[in-house]
N, C-alpha and C positions, 0 to 999 in steps of 0.2 A: 308545594315546592315551586310551582310555576309562578304563582302570584307574589311570592316573597312577602307574605303577610303574617309570618310567625310572630313577629314582635307585637303587632297589634292584637293578635289573638292572645298572646301571653299576658299582656297588660289587662285585657278584659277578664281573662280567666282568673288571674290572681286577685283582681278586685272582687269578683264573684265569690271566691273562696274566703276572702277576708270578711266579707259581709256575713257569711254563714258560719264563721268561726272555725274553719277547717284549713286555714292556710298552713298550719304545721304539718299537715299530711303531704304537702308539696315540698317544703324545704327540709323535711326530716326532723324538725324540732319536736314533733309530737310522737310519743312512743307509748305502746300499750303497757298496762300494769295488770296484774292478776285480777283486781276487782273491776277494771274497765276494759278488759280485753274484748269482750263481746261487743260492747258499744263502739269501741275504737275500730274494730274490724268492720262493723256495719258502715261507719262513716268513711272509712278508707275505701271500701267498695263503692260507696256512693260517689266519691271523688273520681275513682277509676271510670265509672260509667259516664260521668261528665266529660272526662277526657276522650273516651271512645266516641261519644256522641257528638263531639264538636270538631273532629278532624276527618279528613278524607279516608275512604276505605283503604287506599294504598298505604297510607301512613299507619292505619290500624294494623294491617298485616305486617308492617315493618317492626313495630314496637310491641306487638302482642306477645305476652310471656305468661305462662301459667303460674299462678300463685305469686305473681309479682305485686309489690305494694304500689300505691299511687306515686310515692316518691321515686321509685325505680322507673316507672313509666315516664314520669316527668323529666328525669335526667336523660333517659334514652331519647325522648323526643327533642330535647334541647340539643343533644349531640348531633342529631340529624341535620339541624340547621346551622350549627355553629362550628362544625368541623372545617378544617382547611381555611382558617381565617385569613391567612396571608393572601392566598389566591383570590378569595372573594373580595378582599379589601382593594386589591389592584384593579379588579374588574369594575367595582363600584366607583373608584376614583376616576377611572377612564370615562365611565358613563357621565359622571358629574362634569368633567372638563369639556366633553363634546356635546352636551345638551344645549340646544338653541331653542328659542321661542317659536320660530317658524310661523305656522298658522294657529298656534295655540293661544288661548286667552291668557291674560296675566295670572288669573287665578289657577288655571291648570298648570301653567309653567312653574309657578312658585310651589305648587303642591308636589310636583315631581322633584324639584330641587330639595324640598324639605324631606321627602321620603328617602332620597338617596343619602342625605345627611344622617338621618336616623339609622339607616342600615349600616352605614360606616361606624357609627357609635356602637352598634350591637356586635360588630366584629373587632372591637377594641382598636378602631382607627378613626376616632372622632376628629372633626374639623371645627375650627373656630367659627363663631358667628360672622366675623369680619371676612373670613375666607369664603363663606357661603354667599355673602353679599357680592364679592368680587366675581364669583362664578356666575351669579345672577346677571350682573352687568355685562359680562363678556358674552353672554348668550343672546343679548338683545339685538334687534335689527335696526335699520336706519331710521325708522319712524320714531324711535325713542331716543334719538341722538340728543335732543334738548334736555330731557330729564336725566339722561345718562350723565351728562356733564355736571348737572346740578347735584346729583347724589354723590358723584365721585369727589367733588370739591367741597362738600358740606363739612362743617366743623361744629361739633364733634361728628365723627363718622357715624352714619345711621346704622341702626340694627337691621336685621333681616325683616323683622315685622314692620318697621317704619318704611323700609325700601319697598316692600310689597304694597303698602298703602299708597305710597307716592306713585308707583307704577300703575296701580288701578285707577287713581285719579286722572293720570295722564291718558290712560286708555279711554276713559269716559269722555274726556275733553276732545280727543281725536274723533270719537264716534259722533259727538254732537256737531263738530265742525264739518264732518262728512255729510251728515243729514242736512245741515244748512246749505251746503254747496249744491247738493242734489236738488233741493227744493227751489233754489234760485235758478238753476239751470232749467228745470222743468217749467217754471213760470215764464222764463224768457223765450222758450221755444214752444209755447202752447199753440195748438192748431188755430185758435181764434185770432191770435196776433198775426200769424203767418197769413191767414186768409185775408185779413183786413189790409195788410200791407200789399199783398199781391193783387188784390182786386183793383186798387187804384191804378197800379202800374199797367195791369192788363187792359183796363177800360180805356186809359189814355192811348195805349198802343193800338187798340182795336179801332178807336175813332180815327186815328191817323191813317191806319191801313185802309179803312173803309173809304175815307175821302179820296185817298190816292186811287183806289180801284174805281170809284165813281168817275173821277176825272179821266182815267185811262179808257174806260168804256165809252165815255162820251166822245173821246177823240176817235176811238175805233168806229163808233157809230157814224161819225161824219164821213169817214172813208167808205163805210158800207153804203151810205146814201149815194155817194158818187158812183159806186159800182152798180147800184140798182138802175141808174139811168142808162148804163151801157148794156147790161145783160138781163135786166129785169129780175135778177135773183136777189138783189139786195133788199127788196121790200119785205122779205121774211125775217130780216135781222133787225134788232133794235138794241139801243144802248141801255145800260143798267141805270135806273132812276132812283136808286136808294132802297132802303128796307121798307117793307109793307107796313101799313099802319098797325100799331099794337105790338110790333116785334120788340125784343129786348134791345135797349140802346147800345149801339156799338156792334151789334151783330146783324147781318143781313143774309138773305138767301143768295146763293151764288148765281151769277148771270147765266142765262140760257142762251147760247149763241146760235142755236139752230131753230129754224122755223118748223112749222108743222109738216108732216110728210105729204 
């Protein structure tokens, strides 16, 4: 009752009975005669066991009736799902109008639309294929705007099957476009490219800063030499003469302004 899958089950069950030649036990066209009464009863009980074995326990308790025929059980089960048709039709029509694709795939979205359409047909409120296509288009989001206009203005107006195929093709195209964009973005922002670009800039900047520091320290060293003649303390100070041999170009050890203790 919760899954609303009675019509799918019914179709499969009738096909099964037709294959084994006992469909008349469901629709009441088969009746026993004195010569075939025993065989007919055995087949009818077999169909009853098929019914009991393929429905939920709660439904078994609802339709179970002693000495009932397979046809009586079949009709009782049908009434469980097809009573109150008007109310169910209104609810299904509302579900169909308000269904949107959201985060669903095109396949899942169209499957739900088709399921609601089939349920409406089962409660004697079928909708046309054209109306189903319009419901499908109305529930699409902005990313399908292009194909939405193509389908709406196509002549002749496409069937639901063609509409589904066109939407699936558009979904595949959008996915491919997204993968291409992501790949290009990843390539443009790879760590190797960033490292190469920043190294050149950093090296140039460091050379400039290092030269400036060397010049400043030489200037301060000259002043220190002057102070050393006055106080005798300047002899412990020296200016920075550049990076030591073997150091990485552009980097140097910071100047040490203080003499030994």
